[in-house]
C-alpha positions, 0 to 999 in steps of 0.5 A: 468542477470547474470552479474547483480548479479555478480556485486551486486545491491543495486537498487534491487526494480528497477531489473526485474526477469529473461529475460523473463520479460526484453523482455516481458517489452521491447516488451510492451514498444516498446523499448529495454529492461532495463539494469543494475543499476548504482553502483554510488551515485547520488553525484558522478554522472557527469554532462553529466548524469544529462544533459542526464537525462533532455534531456530524461525527456524533451523528454518524457514529451512533445512529441506527444501532449498527457498528459504526463508531465515533471517530474522535474529534481530533481525529483528522485536523491536522494531526501528523502525518496528513501526507500519507494518503497521497504519497502512499497512493503513488506506491499502489496506483499503476497507470494502465489505460490498456485495461480499460481499452482492452475491455471497451475494445471486447464487450463479451470479454468486459461481459464476462469479467463484470459477471465472474467479478460479481459472482466473486463478490457475492460469494465473499460478501456477507449477507448484509453488504451483498444485498445493500442492507449493510453499510454504505460503500462509499463515503463523502471525501470532502469537507463540508465547510465548502458548502456554502460556496455552492448557490441554493440553485446549484444545489437544486440542480443536483438534487433535481437530477439525482431524482431523475437518476433514481427513477422517479423518486421524489427529489431531496429539498436543497436545504436538506442537502445542505444539511447533509453535507454539513454533517460530514467531518471535516477533512485535511486542508491545503496547508496540512497537505501541500507545502509551496515547494512540493507539488503533491501528485493529483489522486488517481481516478476510481479504479475498476476491479480489474485495475485494483487487481493489477494494483494489488499485484503491484504491491505484493509482488516485489523483491521478495520473490528473489529469496523465496528459493533460498527460504526453501534452502534455509527451512527445508521443503515443508517450509513451504507450508508457511507460504499458504498459511501466511497468505490466508492470515494476511488475507483475513487481516487485509479484510479486517482493514476494510472493516475498520475502514467501513466502521467510520467516515473518518477512516481512509488510511491505516494510520487513521485505523490506528487512531480510532483504534487506540487514539493519537499515540495509535495514529503515531505508532502506526505511522511509525512503523509504516515509514520504518518498514518503507525505509528498511525497503530502501535499504534493502534496494540499495543492496540489491543493487550492488549485489546484482551489478557486482555479479555482472562486473565483479572486477569493478574498481576505482584506482586509488580507492579500496572499495569492493564491487558490491560497496562501489556499485551501491554508492554509484547507484544511490548517487544516480538515484538521488535526483529522482528523490529531488523531483518536486513534482511528484506526479512524475513519479507515479509513473514509475509505479508500473515498472516493478509489475513489468520487471517481476513478470520478466524475471519470473519468465527468464527463470523458467527460460533458463530452466527448461530452454537452456538445459539447466534442468530440474534436479530434486535436493535439499532436507525436508525441514531444517529447524534451526534455520526455519525462522529465516525461511519464516521471515522471507515468506512473511516479506512476501506479504507485506502490502497492508500499508497500501491496501486501505488506499486501494480499497479507498480508490475503488469504484465499487468496494463491494469487490474489494474481498474478491480483489484481495482473495484473488490477488493473495491466491495468484500471489502465493501460487506465483511465489511457490512456483519461483521457490520450488523452480528455483531450488530444483535448478540450483540446489544448495548453492541457491543464493539469497537472490536466484538471479545471482545463481543464473549463468551470465552466458544465457541471454535470459539470465542477462535480461533477468539481472537487468530487470532486477536492477531496474526494479529497485532503481524505479521504486526507490523514490516512490519508496522514500517519498512518504518517509520524507514527506512525513519528516518535512511535514514535521518541520517547523512552517519556516523550514519548509522550503525547497532547499531544506526539503531536498537536504532531507531527501539527501540525508535519507538517501545517504543514511540508506547507503550507510546502513546497506554497507553496514549489514550487506545481507540481503536475505538476512535483513529481509527476514528481519524485516518479515519477522518484525514489520510484516508481522506488526503490519500484516498480523498484529496491528489489524487483529488488535486494532479491529478488535479495539474498534469493533468491541461488543460487536465481534462474535467469540469465534472471531475474537478467538481467531484473531488472538490466535494470530496475534500470538502467531505474530508476536512469536514469529516476530520474537523467533524470526528477529532472533535468528536473523540478528544472530545469524548477521552477527555471525556472518561479520 
C-alpha cells in the first residue's frame, strides 16, 4: 500500500485501508487481493481495457446458474454521478473510536456482542447465505487495469501468503491471480471522482457490526423525531399504527437493496442499482430524486433554525429592516453556515456527522426530563383518529424512515456483510420504539397545543428546555453542509472541465445555500413541508424504487409471494404519495 500512497489516488473511496484488510477481503472472495487503482481517465482507456471489462462482466453475470446479473458495460464508465459514493459516505460514517476501545477493554463484552450478532444474523439470513454457499459477501473494489503495476513476484508472495492462511490449501498460481483480477469490472478513476480544487475525504475503514448500527442510527434518527408528537395531533392516536407498518415495509425494502447489490459486482450505491435495473435513465432518475431529497432536507434545516432561534429571541429585529424574527434568524444562520459549505477539504465535514446522534439523544432526554422532573406531567387527550388530516401524519411518519439513500453505502462499508440484515432490523426496531415513545410522551405532555416541533412547547424557564432547544439548533447546523455537499458535487461534476475550479464551485454552493433560504422563507411550514417530503420522496426512495428495481434485476428468480408483496408495497407507496402530497399542498395553500 505504500506504493499506492506514493502515486496519489483520486479514487480513494475504492481503496482498502491496510494490507490486513486486503488479505481479509481476498480470503472472503476466494480470489486475490485488490490492487492499486488506475491513474487514467475513462475517456483515455484503451480498447483492450474495454474488452477486458466486458469479458469480466459477462463471466460474472452468467456463471454458475445463480441469480447474479450482467451489469451494463457502460454502467460505471464516467456516468453521472460518480461523486455519489464518497459524498454520501460522509452522511453515514460516524467516527467513534470509543466503540472499539470499549470492546477491546472488555473481552467478555466483546464475546457476548459477537455471539449475539452471530445468532441474530443466522436467524435472519437465508440458509444459503448463512451457510457460506451463497453469494460472496464482499466484492473487489479496485479496477483491474492496475494489476500490471504489480510484479509477478509480488503476486506470487500474496498467493503464497493466502495459501498459508487457508490452512494448507494449495497456492494459486500467479497467472491465475492476475487473470482473476483482469476479469474484474473497471471502477471510476481519478478524473471522475476528484477535481483539482476539491479534496474528497478518504473512505472510512471497514466497519464492524456495532459501528454499522451506530451509522444506521445516525441516518434514521434525524429531525423527523421532532414532529412525531404533532403527527398524533394531526392523525389521532390510531395513526401511531402507521409507524410500525412503515418501519416494517422500509426494513424489508432495505433488504431488497442488499439483494440488488449482491446481484452484480458493479453495484455499490443506489444510483448503481437504478442503472442495472432500468439503464442510464434509471440511474439519472434515482440520482435526481435522491439529490432533491437532500436539497429539500436543507430547506427544512433552515426553517428549523429560524423557528428555534425565534422562540428563544422572539423580539429580535434590525432597525430599518422589516423582517420577522423567524426570517431574520433564517437568513443569519444561512450566512453562518455558508463557510462550512465552502470548505475545500471535505474530510473536515465527516467529523460533524457525530453531532446529529448526540443532539438527538440529548433532546429525547430533555423531553422526558421536563415531563417527569419539572412537573409538566402527562395528560391523556386527543381524538382516536382524524381521517381528514391522517395523510399529514402519514407523511410525517414516513419521513422518519428516509435513510435508504445511505443503506447501500453502509452495507458496502461493513467488514462482515452477512450481519447487515440483523443490523438493519435492529436499527429499525429501536428507532421505531424511540419514535413512538417520543410521540406519545410529547402529545401526552402538550395535547392539542402540540406544535410542529415539540421543542417549541417546552417551557423556556427550565434548564432542560434550554438545552433541548440549543441542541435542536446545533443538529441542523452541523448537518447542513454534510447534506448539501453531495448536491453541490453532483452539479460541479456535470459542469464542463474548464469550469471545474474553486471559484465556480464556491459560486455554485453559495447559490444553493441562498436558494434554500428563499424556499424556506417562501414556505415556512416545517411540519407540512416535512409531510410533503415524506409523502413524495420517502415513498419513492424507501418503498417504490427498491421494489421496482428488485423486480427488474431479479426478474425470473423472484417467488410469486414476493412479487405480490412488492406490488402491494408499490401500490401503498403510490397511494400514500398521491394522497399525502395533495393534503400537504392543500394545507400549505390554505395557511397562506
